[in-house]
C-alpha positions as CSV (number, residue, x, y, z in Angstrom):
1,M,13.2,25.7,12.3
2,G,9.3,26.8,13.8
3,R,6.8,25.0,14.2
4,S,6.7,21.1,13.8
5,I,4.9,19.0,10.9
6,L,2.8,16.4,12.8
7,V,2.3,13.0,10.4
8,V,-0.9,11.2,12.0
9,G,-0.4,7.5,11.5
10,G,2.6,5.2,12.1
11,G,1.9,2.8,8.7
12,I,3.8,2.8,5.5
13,G,2.4,6.5,4.6
14,G,2.7,7.8,7.5
15,M,6.3,6.7,7.9
16,A,7.4,7.5,4.6
17,A,6.1,11.0,5.0
18,A,7.7,11.5,8.1
19,L,10.9,10.6,6.3
20,A,10.5,12.8,3.1
21,L,10.0,15.7,5.2
22,H,12.5,15.1,7.4
23,R,15.3,14.6,4.7
24,A,13.8,18.2,3.2
25,G,15.1,19.9,6.3
26,Q,11.6,20.1,8.4
27,D,11.2,19.3,12.2
28,V,8.5,16.2,12.5
29,E,6.9,14.6,14.8
30,L,4.6,11.0,14.5
31,I,2.0,9.8,16.4
32,E,0.5,6.7,15.8
33,S,-2.9,4.9,17.8
34,D,-1.1,1.4,18.0
35,S,0.8,1.3,21.7
36,T,2.8,-1.3,20.2
37,W,3.6,0.0,16.9
38,N,3.5,-2.7,15.1
39,A,2.5,-4.7,12.0
40,L,0.4,-7.4,11.4
41,G,-0.3,-9.3,8.1
42,A,1.5,-11.5,5.8
43,G,3.4,-10.4,2.5
44,L,3.3,-7.5,0.8
45,T,4.0,-7.0,-3.5
46,L,6.0,-3.9,-4.3
47,N,5.9,-3.2,-7.8
48,G,9.0,-1.3,-10.0
49,G,7.4,2.0,-9.3
50,A,7.0,1.5,-5.6
51,L,10.6,0.4,-5.6
52,R,11.8,3.6,-7.4
53,A,9.6,5.6,-4.6
54,F,11.8,3.7,-2.0
55,A,15.3,4.7,-3.5
56,D,13.9,8.1,-4.0
57,L,13.3,7.7,-0.5
58,G,16.7,6.9,0.4
59,M,15.8,3.4,1.1
60,L,16.2,1.0,-1.4
61,G,18.8,-0.9,0.1
62,P,17.3,-1.8,3.4
63,V,14.1,-2.8,1.7
64,L,15.6,-5.2,-0.9
65,E,17.8,-6.1,2.0
66,A,14.9,-7.4,4.2
67,G,12.5,-8.8,1.4
68,F,13.3,-10.2,-1.9
69,A,14.1,-9.0,-5.7
70,S,12.6,-10.8,-8.4
71,L,15.3,-12.2,-10.6
72,G,12.9,-13.0,-13.5
73,P,10.1,-12.0,-15.4
74,V,6.2,-12.0,-14.3
75,R,4.7,-15.1,-15.2
76,A,0.8,-15.2,-16.3
77,C,-0.5,-18.7,-16.3
78,D,-3.9,-20.5,-16.6
79,A,-5.9,-22.2,-13.5
80,D,-3.4,-25.5,-14.7
81,G,-0.3,-23.3,-14.2
82,N,0.6,-23.1,-18.0
83,V,2.4,-20.2,-19.0
84,L,0.1,-17.9,-21.3
85,S,2.7,-14.7,-21.3
86,Q,5.8,-13.3,-19.5
87,G,6.4,-10.1,-19.0
88,A,9.4,-7.9,-19.3
89,S,12.9,-8.7,-17.5
90,T,14.5,-5.8,-18.2
91,P,14.5,-2.9,-15.9
92,M,12.0,-0.8,-16.5
93,F,12.3,2.1,-14.1
94,G,15.8,2.9,-13.8
95,E,19.0,1.7,-12.9
96,G,19.4,-0.8,-9.9
97,I,15.5,-0.6,-9.7
98,P,13.8,-4.0,-10.1
99,N,10.8,-4.3,-12.1
100,M,9.0,-6.5,-9.5
101,G,10.2,-7.3,-5.4
102,G,8.1,-8.6,-2.2
103,I,8.7,-8.1,1.7
104,L,6.9,-9.4,4.8
105,R,4.6,-6.8,6.2
106,P,6.4,-7.0,9.5
107,R,9.8,-6.5,8.1
108,L,8.9,-3.7,6.0
109,H,7.5,-2.0,9.3
110,G,10.5,-2.8,10.9
111,V,12.6,-1.5,8.4
112,M,11.0,1.7,8.2
113,R,10.8,2.3,11.6
114,Q,14.6,1.6,12.0
115,A,14.8,4.5,10.0
116,I,12.5,6.9,11.8
117,E,14.6,6.1,14.7
118,Q,18.0,6.7,13.2
119,A,16.7,9.9,12.0
120,G,15.6,11.0,15.5
121,I,11.8,12.0,14.2
122,K,9.6,12.3,17.6
123,V,7.5,9.4,18.4
124,R,4.8,9.1,20.3
125,T,2.7,5.8,20.3
126,G,-0.7,5.0,21.7
127,L,-2.4,8.5,20.6
128,S,-4.8,9.7,18.5
129,A,-5.6,13.4,17.1
130,Q,-8.9,14.7,18.7
131,S,-9.2,18.1,17.6
132,F,-7.7,20.5,15.0
133,E,-7.9,24.4,16.0
134,E,-6.9,26.5,13.2
135,A,-5.4,29.7,13.6
136,D,-3.7,32.0,11.2
137,D,-0.3,30.7,11.2
138,H,-0.4,27.2,12.9
139,I,-2.6,24.7,14.0
140,R,-3.5,23.3,17.2
141,V,-3.8,19.6,17.9
142,T,-5.1,18.0,21.0
143,T,-4.5,14.5,20.9
144,S,-6.3,11.5,23.1
145,D,-4.2,11.9,26.3
146,G,-4.8,15.7,26.4
147,V,-2.4,17.4,25.6
148,S,-2.2,20.3,22.6
149,A,0.7,21.5,20.6
150,E,1.0,23.9,17.8
151,H,2.0,22.5,14.3
152,R,2.8,24.3,11.2
153,F,0.7,21.9,9.5
154,V,-0.7,17.9,9.7
155,V,-0.1,15.4,7.3
156,A,-3.2,12.5,7.8
157,A,-1.5,9.1,7.1
158,D,-4.3,7.1,8.9
159,G,-5.6,4.7,6.3
160,L,-8.3,3.5,4.7
161,F,-10.4,4.0,7.4
162,S,-9.3,7.3,8.5
163,R,-10.5,8.9,11.7
164,T,-9.0,12.1,10.2
165,R,-11.0,12.2,7.4
166,S,-14.2,11.1,9.3
167,A,-13.9,13.9,11.1
168,L,-13.3,16.5,9.1
169,F,-15.0,15.7,6.1
170,P,-18.2,13.9,7.3
171,D,-20.4,14.3,4.4
172,L,-17.9,12.2,2.6
173,P,-19.1,8.6,1.4
174,G,-16.9,6.0,3.4
175,P,-14.9,3.3,1.6
176,A,-16.8,1.0,-0.8
177,F,-16.7,-2.4,-1.1
178,T,-15.7,-3.4,-4.5
179,G,-17.3,-7.2,-5.0
180,Q,-14.3,-9.1,-4.4
181,G,-12.6,-10.5,-0.9
182,C,-8.8,-11.3,-0.6
183,W,-6.6,-14.2,0.8
184,R,-3.5,-13.6,1.9
185,A,-1.0,-16.2,3.3
186,V,3.0,-17.2,3.7
187,V,4.4,-20.6,2.5
188,S,7.7,-21.9,1.3
189,R,9.3,-20.8,-1.9
190,P,10.3,-23.2,-4.3
191,A,13.8,-22.6,-5.9
192,D,11.9,-21.9,-9.1
193,V,10.0,-19.1,-8.1
194,T,12.2,-16.2,-8.1
195,A,9.4,-13.6,-9.8
196,T,5.7,-13.3,-9.4
197,W,3.6,-16.2,-11.1
198,V,-0.4,-15.5,-11.4
199,Y,-3.1,-17.6,-12.1
200,S,-6.2,-17.1,-13.7
201,A,-9.5,-19.5,-13.3
202,Q,-13.2,-18.5,-13.9
203,Y,-14.1,-15.6,-10.7
204,A,-10.5,-15.7,-9.7
205,K,-7.1,-15.5,-9.7
206,A,-4.5,-16.5,-7.1
207,G,-0.7,-15.8,-7.3
208,F,2.6,-15.9,-5.6
209,N,5.3,-13.8,-5.1
210,P,8.9,-14.3,-3.3
211,I,9.1,-12.4,-0.1
212,S,12.5,-13.6,1.0
213,Q,15.2,-16.3,0.1
214,D,12.8,-18.8,2.0
215,L,9.4,-17.3,1.8
216,M,6.8,-16.4,-0.9
217,Y,3.4,-14.1,-0.4
218,L,0.5,-15.9,-1.6
219,Y,-2.9,-14.4,-2.3
220,L,-6.4,-15.3,-3.9
221,L,-8.5,-12.8,-5.1
222,E,-12.1,-14.1,-5.6
223,S,-16.0,-12.9,-6.3
224,A,-17.8,-12.1,-2.8
225,P,-21.0,-11.5,-3.7
226,G,-23.3,-9.9,-0.6
227,N,-19.4,-9.2,1.0
228,P,-20.0,-12.5,3.6
229,W,-18.4,-12.5,7.2
230,I,-15.8,-15.2,7.3
231,D,-14.8,-16.4,11.0
232,A,-11.2,-16.6,10.9
233,A,-11.2,-20.2,12.8
234,D,-12.7,-21.5,9.2
235,W,-9.7,-19.5,7.1
236,L,-7.4,-22.5,6.8
237,P,-10.2,-25.1,5.4
238,L,-11.8,-22.3,3.2
239,L,-8.3,-21.1,1.9
240,K,-7.2,-24.5,1.0
241,A,-10.3,-25.7,-0.7
242,R,-10.5,-22.6,-2.6
243,L,-6.8,-23.1,-3.8
244,S,-8.0,-26.7,-4.5
245,R,-9.2,-25.8,-8.0
246,F,-5.4,-24.6,-9.4
247,G,-2.8,-26.8,-10.9
248,G,0.6,-26.1,-11.1
249,H,2.5,-25.3,-7.9
250,F,-0.7,-25.1,-5.6
251,P,-1.3,-28.8,-5.1
252,A,1.8,-28.5,-2.6
253,I,0.8,-24.9,-1.3
254,V,-2.2,-26.4,-0.4
255,E,-0.6,-29.6,1.7
256,E,2.0,-27.2,3.3
257,L,-1.0,-24.3,4.5
258,S,-1.3,-24.7,8.7
259,E,-2.3,-22.3,11.5
260,E,1.6,-20.9,11.1
261,S,1.0,-19.6,7.5
262,L,-0.5,-16.0,8.5
263,I,-3.8,-16.5,6.4
264,N,-5.7,-13.6,6.4
265,Y,-9.0,-12.9,4.7
266,R,-10.6,-9.2,4.4
267,P,-13.0,-7.6,1.8
268,L,-11.7,-5.3,-1.1
269,E,-12.8,-1.6,-0.4
270,S,-11.4,1.4,-2.1
271,I,-12.0,5.3,-1.6
272,L,-11.0,8.4,-3.6
273,M,-11.5,11.4,-1.9
274,P,-12.3,14.4,-4.5
275,R,-10.3,17.4,-4.5
276,P,-9.3,19.5,-2.0
277,W,-7.8,16.7,0.0
278,H,-7.0,19.1,3.3
279,K,-9.1,21.4,5.1
280,G,-7.2,24.1,6.4
281,R,-4.2,23.1,7.8
282,V,-4.7,19.0,7.6
283,L,-3.7,17.3,4.4
284,M,-4.9,14.1,3.7
285,V,-2.2,11.4,2.1
286,G,-1.8,7.8,0.9
287,D,-5.0,5.1,1.8
288,A,-6.8,8.2,3.5
289,A,-7.0,10.1,0.4
290,H,-6.9,6.9,-2.2
291,A,-7.1,3.5,-1.1
292,T,-7.2,0.9,-3.8
293,T,-7.0,-2.5,-4.5
294,P,-3.7,-5.2,-4.8
295,H,-4.5,-6.0,-8.3
296,I,-1.4,-4.1,-9.3
297,G,0.2,-4.4,-6.2
298,Y,0.9,-0.3,-5.8
299,G,-1.2,0.8,-2.7
300,A,2.0,1.1,-0.6
301,G,3.8,2.4,-3.9
302,M,0.9,5.1,-4.2
303,A,1.2,5.8,-0.7
304,I,5.4,6.6,-0.8
305,E,4.9,8.2,-3.9
306,D,2.9,11.4,-2.3
307,A,5.3,11.3,0.6
308,V,8.2,11.7,-2.2
309,V,6.2,14.4,-3.9
310,L,5.3,16.2,-0.5
311,G,9.0,15.9,0.4
312,R,10.2,17.7,-2.6
313,M,7.4,20.2,-2.6
314,V,7.4,21.7,1.0
315,G,10.8,23.9,1.1
316,R,9.5,25.8,-2.0
317,Y,5.8,26.9,0.0
318,E,5.4,29.8,2.7
319,D,2.0,29.1,2.0
320,T,0.4,26.1,3.6
321,G,-2.8,26.5,1.7
322,A,-1.0,26.9,-1.9
323,L,1.4,24.2,-0.9
324,F,-1.9,21.5,-0.6
325,T,-3.5,22.4,-3.3
326,D,-0.7,22.2,-6.0
327,F,0.4,19.0,-4.0
328,T,-3.5,17.6,-4.6
329,Q,-2.9,18.9,-8.6
330,R,0.0,16.9,-9.0
331,R,-1.1,13.9,-7.7
332,F,-4.9,13.1,-8.1
333,E,-4.8,12.0,-11.3
334,R,-2.4,9.7,-11.3
335,C,-3.7,8.5,-8.8
336,R,-7.2,8.0,-9.9
337,T,-5.9,6.6,-13.3
338,I,-4.4,3.7,-11.1
339,L,-6.8,3.3,-8.5
340,E,-9.9,3.2,-11.1
341,G,-7.5,0.9,-13.5
342,S,-6.9,-1.1,-10.5
343,V,-10.4,-1.9,-9.4
344,A,-11.4,-2.1,-12.9
345,I,-9.3,-5.2,-13.4
346,G,-11.0,-6.8,-10.2
347,Q,-14.5,-5.7,-12.0
348,M,-13.1,-8.0,-15.1
349,E,-12.3,-10.6,-13.0
350,M,-16.0,-10.9,-11.7
351,D,-17.3,-10.8,-15.0
352,D,-14.8,-13.4,-16.0
353,A,-13.5,-11.4,-18.8
354,P,-11.2,-12.4,-21.5
355,F,-8.1,-13.2,-19.3
356,A,-6.0,-11.0,-22.5
357,D,-8.1,-7.8,-22.1
358,Q,-7.2,-8.1,-18.3
359,R,-3.5,-8.3,-18.8
360,A,-3.8,-5.5,-21.5
361,L,-5.3,-3.2,-19.0
362,S,-2.3,-3.7,-16.3
363,A,0.1,-3.2,-19.0
364,S,-1.5,0.2,-19.8
365,L,-1.6,0.7,-15.9
366,G,2.3,-0.6,-16.0
367,A,3.0,2.3,-18.2
368,A,0.8,5.1,-16.1
369,I,3.4,3.5,-13.3
370,R,6.3,4.1,-15.2
371,E,5.6,7.8,-15.8
372,P,8.0,9.9,-13.3
373,I,6.1,11.4,-10.5
């Protein structure tokens, strides 16, 4: 079969790339810097585009079995929980593909890890790529254990703070703070919450999405002037206080929140690499190339799409440079539109723009996401 393809990063994007390339008949290896190869965090919203990408990857069934497929329309509410608008209930992404879903991040990681193991893809953990040495028909990669090996090419899927991107593109600016912070937590799912609910208040937006039969994923997006540091010891009381401005389901949610709620806070940052997304035989994908904000639930979806498209293209190219150039050409404008649109929704929230205008932009992005990849 020839030299293997090396995937750097064992998160959602890296595992999706490894699986897509393996399905395309390629010999694949994956390295992950975390020796435990585990995932942290709360829930993850998966819109219909992300679920369509999982279907293309052959993983929709296991993902939905481990998570939750929304059973109704998205509800957009005011701060008191009064429903202002509802999304579509009919499938928009294909037969059998829900318009929205959710899953615990560790459960998704486990489903994908199991698929990697069942496929027999070679995985080495506790390792990072230290150096890249280009040759005419291969690239030699030395990993942090001092071992060097030749590969056909490298797919760098090592996330927002990609070490590979920093090493190969040292002059590129790093991720930029968008002006907002995002709170996340996991709480019990009330029986009437069978789809996403979004509550809009001045300078903040909160919502929740089912992630299992018993649980839902809660989030709060808010303006964070100056990007202040918030100590983890303060997360619980601060989140309770911030959610107290919302009505509807939120009084009960605030009452339930505890140290066991997987509360997490992080500033929102984004990055869009200019073209090219490659240097030599190393291609950047997923958050390493185009990390966006969570406003339309599509960060993971774009990474999985990258994997699907690369898997479709890889067998048609002998020339790696042509493959990478055409891949980036195919992906760049779509990723830019979705990324910049998601960040723009966050800016509208910070500007307290009319809710109808925010929903209109969200709808236009939804139409872009529904376009074929």
